[in-house]
All heavy atoms as TSV, in Angstrom:
chain	resi	resn	atom	element	x	y	z
A	1	MET	N	N	-1.887	58.665	5.238
A	1	MET	CA	C	-1.884	57.662	4.208
A	1	MET	C	C	-3.057	56.720	4.432
A	1	MET	O	O	-3.378	56.368	5.547
A	1	MET	CB	C	-0.564	56.881	4.223
A	1	MET	CG	C	-0.568	55.860	3.137
A	1	MET	SD	S	0.656	54.631	2.902
A	1	MET	CE	C	2.203	55.014	3.262
A	2	ASN	N	N	-3.690	56.340	3.352
A	2	ASN	CA	C	-4.789	55.390	3.420
A	2	ASN	C	C	-4.268	54.010	3.760
A	2	ASN	O	O	-3.107	53.683	3.518
A	2	ASN	CB	C	-5.519	55.318	2.074
A	2	ASN	CG	C	-6.169	56.618	1.691
A	2	ASN	OD1	O	-6.503	57.416	2.550
A	2	ASN	ND2	N	-6.338	56.834	0.409
A	3	THR	N	N	-5.147	53.181	4.297
A	3	THR	CA	C	-4.798	51.781	4.482
A	3	THR	C	C	-4.836	51.131	3.113
A	3	THR	O	O	-5.829	51.242	2.385
A	3	THR	CB	C	-5.806	51.092	5.424
A	3	THR	OG1	O	-5.813	51.796	6.666
A	3	THR	CG2	C	-5.440	49.656	5.648
A	4	LEU	N	N	-3.758	50.472	2.751
A	4	LEU	CA	C	-3.646	49.900	1.412
A	4	LEU	C	C	-4.109	48.452	1.409
A	4	LEU	O	O	-3.858	47.709	2.362
A	4	LEU	CB	C	-2.205	50.002	0.920
A	4	LEU	CG	C	-1.615	51.413	0.878
A	4	LEU	CD1	C	-0.170	51.373	0.440
A	4	LEU	CD2	C	-2.415	52.318	-0.030
A	5	ASN	N	N	-4.761	48.064	0.324
A	5	ASN	CA	C	-5.182	46.681	0.204
A	5	ASN	C	C	-4.072	45.844	-0.428
A	5	ASN	O	O	-3.028	46.369	-0.835
A	5	ASN	CB	C	-6.506	46.575	-0.572
A	5	ASN	CG	C	-6.389	47.066	-2.010
A	5	ASN	OD1	O	-5.408	46.797	-2.699
A	5	ASN	ND2	N	-7.398	47.792	-2.468
A	6	VAL	N	N	-4.296	44.561	-0.528
A	6	VAL	CA	C	-3.275	43.631	-1.028
A	6	VAL	C	C	-2.867	43.974	-2.456
A	6	VAL	O	O	-1.676	43.971	-2.792
A	6	VAL	CB	C	-3.779	42.169	-0.936
A	6	VAL	CG1	C	-2.825	41.205	-1.607
A	6	VAL	CG2	C	-4.005	41.781	0.512
A	7	VAL	N	N	-3.831	44.289	-3.296
A	7	VAL	CA	C	-3.529	44.626	-4.693
A	7	VAL	C	C	-2.645	45.867	-4.763
A	7	VAL	O	O	-1.666	45.910	-5.510
A	7	VAL	CB	C	-4.831	44.819	-5.506
A	7	VAL	CG1	C	-4.543	45.355	-6.891
A	7	VAL	CG2	C	-5.611	43.522	-5.582
A	8	GLN	N	N	-2.981	46.873	-3.962
A	8	GLN	CA	C	-2.184	48.099	-3.962
A	8	GLN	C	C	-0.771	47.840	-3.463
A	8	GLN	O	O	0.192	48.373	-4.022
A	8	GLN	CB	C	-2.871	49.157	-3.100
A	8	GLN	CG	C	-4.160	49.672	-3.703
A	8	GLN	CD	C	-4.970	50.497	-2.733
A	8	GLN	OE1	O	-5.029	50.192	-1.543
A	8	GLN	NE2	N	-5.602	51.548	-3.247
A	9	LEU	N	N	-0.634	47.027	-2.433
A	9	LEU	CA	C	0.705	46.689	-1.929
A	9	LEU	C	C	1.511	45.941	-2.979
A	9	LEU	O	O	2.713	46.190	-3.150
A	9	LEU	CB	C	0.593	45.869	-0.644
A	9	LEU	CG	C	0.042	46.627	0.562
A	9	LEU	CD1	C	-0.236	45.667	1.713
A	9	LEU	CD2	C	0.992	47.730	0.988
A	10	GLU	N	N	0.850	45.058	-3.718
A	10	GLU	CA	C	1.539	44.332	-4.794
A	10	GLU	C	C	1.955	45.285	-5.912
A	10	GLU	O	O	3.047	45.159	-6.468
A	10	GLU	CB	C	0.643	43.220	-5.336
A	10	GLU	CG	C	0.464	42.062	-4.374
A	10	GLU	CD	C	-0.564	41.042	-4.828
A	10	GLU	OE1	O	-1.282	41.296	-5.835
A	10	GLU	OE2	O	-0.669	39.995	-4.164
A	11	LEU	N	N	1.087	46.236	-6.230
A	11	LEU	CA	C	1.429	47.227	-7.256
A	11	LEU	C	C	2.621	48.071	-6.829
A	11	LEU	O	O	3.516	48.356	-7.639
A	11	LEU	CB	C	0.227	48.127	-7.553
A	11	LEU	CG	C	-0.911	47.485	-8.335
A	11	LEU	CD1	C	-2.130	48.398	-8.339
A	11	LEU	CD2	C	-0.468	47.156	-9.750
A	12	LEU	N	N	2.655	48.481	-5.571
A	12	LEU	CA	C	3.791	49.257	-5.073
A	12	LEU	C	C	5.082	48.456	-5.159
A	12	LEU	O	O	6.128	48.983	-5.562
A	12	LEU	CB	C	3.536	49.709	-3.637
A	12	LEU	CG	C	2.499	50.815	-3.469
A	12	LEU	CD1	C	2.191	51.026	-1.991
A	12	LEU	CD2	C	2.977	52.103	-4.102
A	13	ALA	N	N	5.012	47.180	-4.808
A	13	ALA	CA	C	6.200	46.321	-4.889
A	13	ALA	C	C	6.658	46.177	-6.333
A	13	ALA	O	O	7.861	46.205	-6.627
A	13	ALA	CB	C	5.899	44.954	-4.276
A	14	GLU	N	N	5.702	46.049	-7.251
A	14	GLU	CA	C	6.045	45.917	-8.663
A	14	GLU	C	C	6.662	47.205	-9.201
A	14	GLU	O	O	7.646	47.170	-9.953
A	14	GLU	CB	C	4.801	45.542	-9.462
A	14	GLU	CG	C	5.102	45.053	-10.858
A	14	GLU	CD	C	3.891	44.439	-11.545
A	14	GLU	OE1	O	2.830	44.269	-10.915
A	14	GLU	OE2	O	4.029	44.139	-12.743
A	15	LEU	N	N	6.106	48.342	-8.809
A	15	LEU	CA	C	6.696	49.620	-9.213
A	15	LEU	C	C	8.125	49.744	-8.708
A	15	LEU	O	O	9.021	50.194	-9.436
A	15	LEU	CB	C	5.861	50.786	-8.684
A	15	LEU	CG	C	4.607	51.131	-9.460
A	15	LEU	CD1	C	3.732	52.087	-8.676
A	15	LEU	CD2	C	4.973	51.731	-10.807
A	16	LYS	N	N	8.346	49.341	-7.466
A	16	LYS	CA	C	9.690	49.401	-6.904
A	16	LYS	C	C	10.644	48.500	-7.691
A	16	LYS	O	O	11.763	48.902	-8.020
A	16	LYS	CB	C	9.673	48.987	-5.429
A	16	LYS	CG	C	11.022	49.082	-4.773
A	16	LYS	CD	C	10.953	48.740	-3.297
A	16	LYS	CE	C	12.328	48.851	-2.658
A	16	LYS	NZ	N	12.300	48.556	-1.231
A	17	ALA	N	N	10.183	47.300	-8.020
A	17	ALA	CA	C	11.024	46.363	-8.768
A	17	ALA	C	C	11.369	46.915	-10.152
A	17	ALA	O	O	12.530	46.878	-10.579
A	17	ALA	CB	C	10.321	45.009	-8.889
A	18	TYR	N	N	10.364	47.441	-10.847
A	18	TYR	CA	C	10.626	48.009	-12.171
A	18	TYR	C	C	11.521	49.237	-12.067
A	18	TYR	O	O	12.394	49.456	-12.919
A	18	TYR	CB	C	9.323	48.373	-12.882
A	18	TYR	CG	C	8.682	47.210	-13.584
A	18	TYR	CD1	C	7.539	46.618	-13.071
A	18	TYR	CD2	C	9.211	46.687	-14.759
A	18	TYR	CE1	C	6.932	45.541	-13.704
A	18	TYR	CE2	C	8.617	45.615	-15.403
A	18	TYR	CZ	C	7.478	45.043	-14.870
A	18	TYR	OH	O	6.896	43.981	-15.503
A	19	GLY	N	N	11.323	50.028	-11.048
A	19	GLY	CA	C	12.185	51.183	-10.842
A	19	GLY	C	C	13.643	50.776	-10.670
A	19	GLY	O	O	14.544	51.414	-11.228
A	20	ASN	N	N	13.859	49.704	-9.930
A	20	ASN	CA	C	15.223	49.202	-9.744
A	20	ASN	C	C	15.812	48.710	-11.058
A	20	ASN	O	O	17.000	48.937	-11.345
A	20	ASN	CB	C	15.251	48.095	-8.698
A	20	ASN	CG	C	15.033	48.622	-7.298
A	20	ASN	OD1	O	15.318	49.779	-7.004
A	20	ASN	ND2	N	14.511	47.780	-6.427
A	21	VAL	N	N	15.005	48.047	-11.880
A	21	VAL	CA	C	15.477	47.572	-13.189
A	21	VAL	C	C	15.874	48.756	-14.065
A	21	VAL	O	O	16.946	48.765	-14.685
A	21	VAL	CB	C	14.396	46.713	-13.884
A	21	VAL	CG1	C	14.745	46.450	-15.337
A	21	VAL	CG2	C	14.203	45.400	-13.136
A	22	VAL	N	N	15.020	49.761	-14.113
A	22	VAL	CA	C	15.307	50.949	-14.935
A	22	VAL	C	C	16.545	51.672	-14.395
A	22	VAL	O	O	17.393	52.124	-15.170
A	22	VAL	CB	C	14.089	51.886	-15.002
A	22	VAL	CG1	C	14.437	53.195	-15.692
A	22	VAL	CG2	C	12.931	51.201	-15.704
A	23	GLY	N	N	16.671	51.754	-13.082
A	23	GLY	CA	C	17.848	52.392	-12.486
A	23	GLY	C	C	19.133	51.682	-12.884
A	23	GLY	O	O	20.140	52.326	-13.199
A	24	LYS	N	N	19.100	50.353	-12.881
A	24	LYS	CA	C	20.288	49.582	-13.291
A	24	LYS	C	C	20.588	49.785	-14.771
A	24	LYS	O	O	21.756	49.868	-15.172
A	24	LYS	CB	C	20.080	48.106	-12.981
A	24	LYS	CG	C	20.128	47.810	-11.500
A	24	LYS	CD	C	19.823	46.351	-11.202
A	24	LYS	CE	C	19.774	46.127	-9.695
A	24	LYS	NZ	N	19.376	44.765	-9.340
A	25	LEU	N	N	19.551	49.871	-15.589
A	25	LEU	CA	C	19.756	50.126	-17.013
A	25	LEU	C	C	20.400	51.489	-17.236
A	25	LEU	O	O	21.343	51.619	-18.023
A	25	LEU	CB	C	18.428	50.034	-17.764
A	25	LEU	CG	C	18.464	50.362	-19.253
A	25	LEU	CD1	C	19.427	49.440	-19.997
A	25	LEU	CD2	C	17.070	50.280	-19.838
A	26	LEU	N	N	19.931	52.497	-16.524
A	26	LEU	CA	C	20.531	53.817	-16.664
A	26	LEU	C	C	21.982	53.829	-16.186
A	26	LEU	O	O	22.819	54.538	-16.747
A	26	LEU	CB	C	19.701	54.857	-15.906
A	26	LEU	CG	C	18.317	55.140	-16.481
A	26	LEU	CD1	C	17.566	56.125	-15.606
A	26	LEU	CD2	C	18.391	55.639	-17.910
A	27	ALA	N	N	22.282	53.035	-15.175
A	27	ALA	CA	C	23.669	52.926	-14.718
A	27	ALA	C	C	24.542	52.314	-15.814
A	27	ALA	O	O	25.688	52.741	-16.013
A	27	ALA	CB	C	23.736	52.090	-13.443
A	28	LYS	N	N	24.005	51.353	-16.555
A	28	LYS	CA	C	24.749	50.765	-17.676
A	28	LYS	C	C	24.968	51.796	-18.771
A	28	LYS	O	O	26.047	51.875	-19.365
A	28	LYS	CB	C	23.991	49.572	-18.257
A	28	LYS	CG	C	24.061	48.322	-17.430
A	28	LYS	CD	C	23.329	47.197	-18.162
A	28	LYS	CE	C	23.267	45.931	-17.349
A	28	LYS	NZ	N	22.537	44.868	-18.064
A	29	VAL	N	N	23.928	52.570	-19.055
A	29	VAL	CA	C	24.047	53.616	-20.077
A	29	VAL	C	C	25.144	54.591	-19.676
A	29	VAL	O	O	25.949	55.018	-20.508
A	29	VAL	CB	C	22.691	54.347	-20.270
A	29	VAL	CG1	C	22.863	55.575	-21.143
A	29	VAL	CG2	C	21.654	53.407	-20.854
A	30	GLU	N	N	25.217	54.913	-18.390
A	30	GLU	CA	C	26.209	55.866	-17.909
A	30	GLU	C	C	27.636	55.361	-18.097
A	30	GLU	O	O	28.568	56.149	-18.249
A	30	GLU	CB	C	25.943	56.163	-16.433
A	30	GLU	CG	C	26.765	57.298	-15.887
A	30	GLU	CD	C	26.307	57.714	-14.504
A	30	GLU	OE1	O	25.642	56.921	-13.825
A	30	GLU	OE2	O	26.634	58.845	-14.110
A	31	LEU	N	N	27.806	54.049	-18.104
A	31	LEU	CA	C	29.146	53.472	-18.290
A	31	LEU	C	C	29.698	53.751	-19.682
A	31	LEU	O	O	30.906	53.738	-19.879
A	31	LEU	CB	C	29.121	51.963	-18.026
A	31	LEU	CG	C	28.858	51.549	-16.583
A	31	LEU	CD1	C	28.743	50.030	-16.490
A	31	LEU	CD2	C	29.928	52.074	-15.658
A	32	ASP	N	N	28.827	53.994	-20.652
A	32	ASP	CA	C	29.268	54.352	-21.991
A	32	ASP	C	C	29.791	55.780	-21.930
A	32	ASP	O	O	29.040	56.718	-21.673
A	32	ASP	CB	C	28.102	54.251	-22.973
A	32	ASP	CG	C	28.490	54.623	-24.396
A	32	ASP	OD1	O	29.626	55.099	-24.615
A	32	ASP	OD2	O	27.657	54.431	-25.298
A	33	GLY	N	N	31.062	55.953	-22.124
A	33	GLY	CA	C	31.692	57.263	-22.002
A	33	GLY	C	C	31.246	58.267	-23.039
A	33	GLY	O	O	31.546	59.447	-22.930
A	34	ASP	N	N	30.517	57.813	-24.056
A	34	ASP	CA	C	30.143	58.697	-25.159
A	34	ASP	C	C	28.683	59.129	-25.089
A	34	ASP	O	O	28.064	59.394	-26.100
A	34	ASP	CB	C	30.425	57.990	-26.488
A	34	ASP	CG	C	30.444	58.964	-27.653
A	34	ASP	OD1	O	30.785	60.140	-27.441
A	34	ASP	OD2	O	30.099	58.546	-28.774
A	35	VAL	N	N	28.108	59.168	-23.874
A	35	VAL	CA	C	26.727	59.636	-23.730
A	35	VAL	C	C	26.745	61.045	-23.147
A	35	VAL	O	O	27.684	61.445	-22.476
A	35	VAL	CB	C	25.872	58.708	-22.835
A	35	VAL	CG1	C	25.772	57.329	-23.438
A	35	VAL	CG2	C	26.401	58.648	-21.428
A	36	ASP	N	N	25.694	61.767	-23.427
A	36	ASP	CA	C	25.554	63.115	-22.893
A	36	ASP	C	C	25.060	62.992	-21.451
A	36	ASP	O	O	23.900	62.641	-21.206
A	36	ASP	CB	C	24.565	63.902	-23.751
A	36	ASP	CG	C	24.472	65.367	-23.360
A	36	ASP	OD1	O	24.531	65.671	-22.146
A	36	ASP	OD2	O	24.314	66.208	-24.267
A	37	LYS	N	N	25.932	63.258	-20.517
A	37	LYS	CA	C	25.617	63.089	-19.092
A	37	LYS	C	C	24.470	63.998	-18.650
A	37	LYS	O	O	23.692	63.636	-17.773
A	37	LYS	CB	C	26.849	63.367	-18.222
A	37	LYS	CG	C	28.050	62.505	-18.536
A	37	LYS	CD	C	27.839	61.060	-18.162
A	37	LYS	CE	C	29.138	60.311	-18.391
A	37	LYS	NZ	N	29.070	58.921	-18.134
A	38	ARG	N	N	24.371	65.163	-19.255
A	38	ARG	CA	C	23.300	66.086	-18.896
A	38	ARG	C	C	21.943	65.495	-19.232
A	38	ARG	O	O	21.025	65.496	-18.415
A	38	ARG	CB	C	23.504	67.417	-19.624
A	38	ARG	CG	C	22.447	68.445	-19.325
A	38	ARG	CD	C	22.767	69.777	-20.052
A	38	ARG	NE	N	21.558	70.529	-20.246
A	38	ARG	CZ	C	20.755	70.434	-21.302
A	38	ARG	NH1	N	21.059	69.631	-22.288
A	38	ARG	NH2	N	19.670	71.167	-21.392
A	39	TRP	N	N	21.810	64.962	-20.453
A	39	TRP	CA	C	20.544	64.361	-20.850
A	39	TRP	C	C	20.251	63.105	-20.046
A	39	TRP	O	O	19.093	62.818	-19.724
A	39	TRP	CB	C	20.524	64.069	-22.350
A	39	TRP	CG	C	20.198	65.295	-23.138
A	39	TRP	CD1	C	21.041	65.989	-23.970
A	39	TRP	CD2	C	18.956	65.995	-23.153
A	39	TRP	NE1	N	20.392	67.075	-24.487
A	39	TRP	CE2	C	19.094	67.104	-24.007
A	39	TRP	CE3	C	17.730	65.806	-22.525
A	39	TRP	CZ2	C	18.070	68.003	-24.254
A	39	TRP	CZ3	C	16.704	66.703	-22.766
A	39	TRP	CH2	C	16.875	67.788	-23.629
A	40	LEU	N	N	21.278	62.374	-19.712
A	40	LEU	CA	C	21.074	61.181	-18.890
A	40	LEU	C	C	20.563	61.577	-17.509
A	40	LEU	O	O	19.658	60.936	-16.963
A	40	LEU	CB	C	22.363	60.372	-18.783
A	40	LEU	CG	C	22.248	59.061	-18.015
A	40	LEU	CD1	C	21.205	58.133	-18.647
A	40	LEU	CD2	C	23.599	58.383	-17.940
A	41	ALA	N	N	21.098	62.644	-16.953
A	41	ALA	CA	C	20.636	63.123	-15.643
A	41	ALA	C	C	19.177	63.580	-15.726
A	41	ALA	O	O	18.384	63.323	-14.819
A	41	ALA	CB	C	21.527	64.259	-15.156
A	42	ILE	N	N	18.827	64.240	-16.822
A	42	ILE	CA	C	17.446	64.664	-17.013
A	42	ILE	C	C	16.535	63.436	-17.096
A	42	ILE	O	O	15.470	63.388	-16.468
A	42	ILE	CB	C	17.308	65.554	-18.268
A	42	ILE	CG1	C	17.993	66.900	-18.026
A	42	ILE	CG2	C	15.841	65.741	-18.663
A	42	ILE	CD1	C	18.170	67.745	-19.285
A	43	ALA	N	N	16.956	62.447	-17.867
A	43	ALA	CA	C	16.169	61.216	-17.993
A	43	ALA	C	C	15.984	60.553	-16.635
A	43	ALA	O	O	14.871	60.153	-16.267
A	43	ALA	CB	C	16.853	60.256	-18.963
A	44	ARG	N	N	17.064	60.443	-15.882
A	44	ARG	CA	C	16.999	59.795	-14.562
A	44	ARG	C	C	16.017	60.534	-13.650
A	44	ARG	O	O	15.170	59.917	-13.007
A	44	ARG	CB	C	18.387	59.722	-13.933
A	44	ARG	CG	C	18.398	59.039	-12.579
A	44	ARG	CD	C	19.796	58.899	-12.024
A	44	ARG	NE	N	20.468	57.772	-12.673
A	44	ARG	CZ	C	21.594	57.868	-13.374
A	44	ARG	NH1	N	22.208	59.019	-13.514
A	44	ARG	NH2	N	22.130	56.796	-13.916
A	45	THR	N	N	16.116	61.852	-13.635
A	45	THR	CA	C	15.241	62.647	-12.775
A	45	THR	C	C	13.779	62.490	-13.169
A	45	THR	O	O	12.913	62.258	-12.315
A	45	THR	CB	C	15.638	64.134	-12.837
A	45	THR	OG1	O	16.977	64.265	-12.354
A	45	THR	CG2	C	14.704	64.995	-12.004
A	46	ARG	N	N	13.493	62.575	-14.448
A	46	ARG	CA	C	12.094	62.500	-14.887
A	46	ARG	C	C	11.520	61.098	-14.700
A	46	ARG	O	O	10.330	60.968	-14.376
A	46	ARG	CB	C	11.978	62.972	-16.327
A	46	ARG	CG	C	12.234	64.472	-16.418
A	46	ARG	CD	C	12.033	65.018	-17.778
A	46	ARG	NE	N	12.320	66.451	-17.774
A	46	ARG	CZ	C	12.379	67.173	-18.869
A	46	ARG	NH1	N	12.156	66.626	-20.045
A	46	ARG	NH2	N	12.648	68.455	-18.790
A	47	ILE	N	N	12.343	60.090	-14.897
A	47	ILE	CA	C	11.872	58.724	-14.657
A	47	ILE	C	C	11.595	58.521	-13.168
A	47	ILE	O	O	10.575	57.946	-12.788
A	47	ILE	CB	C	12.874	57.692	-15.207
A	47	ILE	CG1	C	12.858	57.731	-16.735
A	47	ILE	CG2	C	12.550	56.292	-14.698
A	47	ILE	CD1	C	13.990	56.974	-17.392
A	48	GLN	N	N	12.480	59.039	-12.323
A	48	GLN	CA	C	12.246	58.956	-10.882
A	48	GLN	C	C	10.955	59.671	-10.507
A	48	GLN	O	O	10.165	59.171	-9.695
A	48	GLN	CB	C	13.421	59.569	-10.106
A	48	GLN	CG	C	14.667	58.722	-10.110
A	48	GLN	CD	C	15.856	59.453	-9.493
A	48	GLN	OE1	O	15.945	60.682	-9.533
A	48	GLN	NE2	N	16.777	58.687	-8.931
A	49	GLU	N	N	10.741	60.832	-11.097
A	49	GLU	CA	C	9.506	61.577	-10.831
A	49	GLU	C	C	8.281	60.772	-11.259
A	49	GLU	O	O	7.255	60.765	-10.557
A	49	GLU	CB	C	9.519	62.918	-11.568
A	49	GLU	CG	C	10.479	63.925	-10.990
A	49	GLU	CD	C	10.608	65.179	-11.840
A	49	GLU	OE1	O	10.228	65.173	-13.028
A	49	GLU	OE2	O	11.120	66.173	-11.302
A	50	GLY	N	N	8.384	60.104	-12.381
A	50	GLY	CA	C	7.269	59.298	-12.871
A	50	GLY	C	C	6.942	58.149	-11.931
A	50	GLY	O	O	5.766	57.902	-11.618
A	51	PHE	N	N	7.974	57.450	-11.477
A	51	PHE	CA	C	7.742	56.349	-10.539
A	51	PHE	C	C	7.184	56.881	-9.218
A	51	PHE	O	O	6.282	56.273	-8.632
A	51	PHE	CB	C	9.019	55.544	-10.312
A	51	PHE	CG	C	9.246	54.483	-11.359
A	51	PHE	CD1	C	10.092	54.716	-12.427
A	51	PHE	CD2	C	8.622	53.250	-11.274
A	51	PHE	CE1	C	10.297	53.748	-13.402
A	51	PHE	CE2	C	8.817	52.282	-12.233
A	51	PHE	CZ	C	9.649	52.520	-13.305
A	52	MET	N	N	7.691	58.018	-8.769
A	52	MET	CA	C	7.193	58.599	-7.529
A	52	MET	C	C	5.722	58.998	-7.680
A	52	MET	O	O	4.908	58.739	-6.789
A	52	MET	CB	C	8.017	59.827	-7.138
A	52	MET	CG	C	7.550	60.492	-5.857
A	52	MET	SD	S	8.524	61.931	-5.393
A	52	MET	CE	C	8.219	63.033	-6.766
A	53	ALA	N	N	5.371	59.592	-8.809
A	53	ALA	CA	C	3.989	59.993	-9.040
A	53	ALA	C	C	3.074	58.770	-9.087
A	53	ALA	O	O	1.964	58.795	-8.541
A	53	ALA	CB	C	3.885	60.791	-10.341
A	54	ALA	N	N	3.535	57.707	-9.707
A	54	ALA	CA	C	2.735	56.478	-9.764
A	54	ALA	C	C	2.524	55.915	-8.362
A	54	ALA	O	O	1.410	55.489	-8.013
A	54	ALA	CB	C	3.415	55.445	-10.667
A	55	ARG	N	N	3.578	55.918	-7.538
A	55	ARG	CA	C	3.436	55.428	-6.160
A	55	ARG	C	C	2.470	56.303	-5.375
A	55	ARG	O	O	1.603	55.800	-4.650
A	55	ARG	CB	C	4.798	55.384	-5.463
A	55	ARG	CG	C	5.695	54.252	-5.957
A	55	ARG	CD	C	6.883	54.018	-5.038
A	55	ARG	NE	N	7.563	55.226	-4.624
A	55	ARG	CZ	C	8.595	55.773	-5.255
A	55	ARG	NH1	N	9.075	55.206	-6.347
A	55	ARG	NH2	N	9.158	56.867	-4.795
A	56	ARG	N	N	2.595	57.617	-5.531
A	56	ARG	CA	C	1.704	58.529	-4.799
A	56	ARG	C	C	0.259	58.371	-5.259
A	56	ARG	O	O	-0.669	58.569	-4.483
A	56	ARG	CB	C	2.167	59.974	-4.942
A	56	ARG	CG	C	3.450	60.254	-4.156
A	56	ARG	CD	C	3.898	61.705	-4.311
A	56	ARG	NE	N	2.967	62.631	-3.687
A	56	ARG	CZ	C	3.052	63.050	-2.426
A	56	ARG	NH1	N	4.031	62.629	-1.653
A	56	ARG	NH2	N	2.177	63.920	-1.952
A	57	SER	N	N	0.056	58.004	-6.514
A	57	SER	CA	C	-1.315	57.796	-6.990
A	57	SER	C	C	-1.968	56.622	-6.273
A	57	SER	O	O	-3.188	56.604	-6.078
A	57	SER	CB	C	-1.332	57.575	-8.506
A	57	SER	OG	O	-0.891	56.271	-8.846
A	58	ILE	N	N	-1.162	55.666	-5.865
A	58	ILE	CA	C	-1.672	54.510	-5.124
A	58	ILE	C	C	-1.780	54.833	-3.649
A	58	ILE	O	O	-2.797	54.564	-2.999
A	58	ILE	CB	C	-0.752	53.288	-5.337
A	58	ILE	CG1	C	-0.792	52.847	-6.805
A	58	ILE	CG2	C	-1.163	52.130	-4.421
A	58	ILE	CD1	C	0.290	51.860	-7.196
A	59	GLU	N	N	-0.729	55.411	-3.096
A	59	GLU	CA	C	-0.677	55.670	-1.642
A	59	GLU	C	C	-1.615	56.793	-1.222
A	59	GLU	O	O	-2.098	56.803	-0.094
A	59	GLU	CB	C	0.750	55.997	-1.233
A	59	GLU	CG	C	1.705	54.836	-1.421
A	59	GLU	CD	C	3.166	55.238	-1.217
A	59	GLU	OE1	O	3.492	56.430	-1.358
A	59	GLU	OE2	O	3.959	54.347	-0.934
A	60	GLN	N	N	-1.832	57.770	-2.090
A	60	GLN	CA	C	-2.684	58.919	-1.829
A	60	GLN	C	C	-2.401	59.576	-0.485
A	60	GLN	O	O	-3.277	59.690	0.384
A	60	GLN	CB	C	-4.162	58.521	-1.913
A	60	GLN	CG	C	-4.557	57.993	-3.272
A	60	GLN	CD	C	-6.008	57.602	-3.330
A	60	GLN	OE1	O	-6.862	58.269	-2.759
A	60	GLN	NE2	N	-6.293	56.528	-4.047
A	61	PRO	N	N	-1.146	60.005	-0.287
A	61	PRO	CA	C	-0.803	60.634	1.003
A	61	PRO	C	C	-1.586	61.940	1.184
A	61	PRO	O	O	-1.877	62.637	0.213
A	61	PRO	CB	C	0.693	60.905	0.871
A	61	PRO	CG	C	0.944	60.983	-0.588
A	61	PRO	CD	C	-0.042	60.041	-1.230
A	62	LYS	N	N	-1.921	62.229	2.400
A	62	LYS	CA	C	-2.697	63.436	2.710
A	62	LYS	C	C	-1.792	64.625	3.024
A	62	LYS	O	O	-2.226	65.758	3.006
A	62	LYS	CB	C	-3.643	63.196	3.888
A	62	LYS	CG	C	-4.600	62.056	3.654
A	62	LYS	CD	C	-5.482	62.299	2.453
A	62	LYS	CE	C	-6.431	61.138	2.235
A	62	LYS	NZ	N	-6.791	60.929	0.865
A	63	ASP	N	N	-0.522	64.357	3.324
A	63	ASP	CA	C	0.416	65.436	3.632
A	63	ASP	C	C	1.109	65.903	2.364
A	63	ASP	O	O	0.950	65.323	1.297
A	63	ASP	CB	C	1.430	65.000	4.695
A	63	ASP	CG	C	2.208	63.759	4.286
A	63	ASP	OD1	O	1.863	63.130	3.268
A	63	ASP	OD2	O	3.163	63.405	4.988
A	64	PHE	N	N	1.858	66.944	2.477
A	64	PHE	CA	C	2.546	67.537	1.341
A	64	PHE	C	C	3.569	66.559	0.835
A	64	PHE	O	O	3.761	66.354	-0.294
A	64	PHE	CB	C	3.216	68.854	1.755
A	64	PHE	CG	C	3.882	69.552	0.598
A	64	PHE	CD1	C	3.136	70.209	-0.352
A	64	PHE	CD2	C	5.251	69.550	0.463
A	64	PHE	CE1	C	3.737	70.851	-1.421
A	64	PHE	CE2	C	5.871	70.189	-0.594
A	64	PHE	CZ	C	5.102	70.852	-1.540
């Protein structure tokens, strides 16, 4: 992993914060018994993948 600068560390923290907000929103959506759980699971997975990809774009890990 590269040494991250202050701006990059702040961006990572912001991504984490927004990810937590979105995660809580999806948890609220799940409480509605009339939602398609399969599509919600797909949404959760793809959103997680998006946040992970954004973090990796900043961190630029050298390992797999």
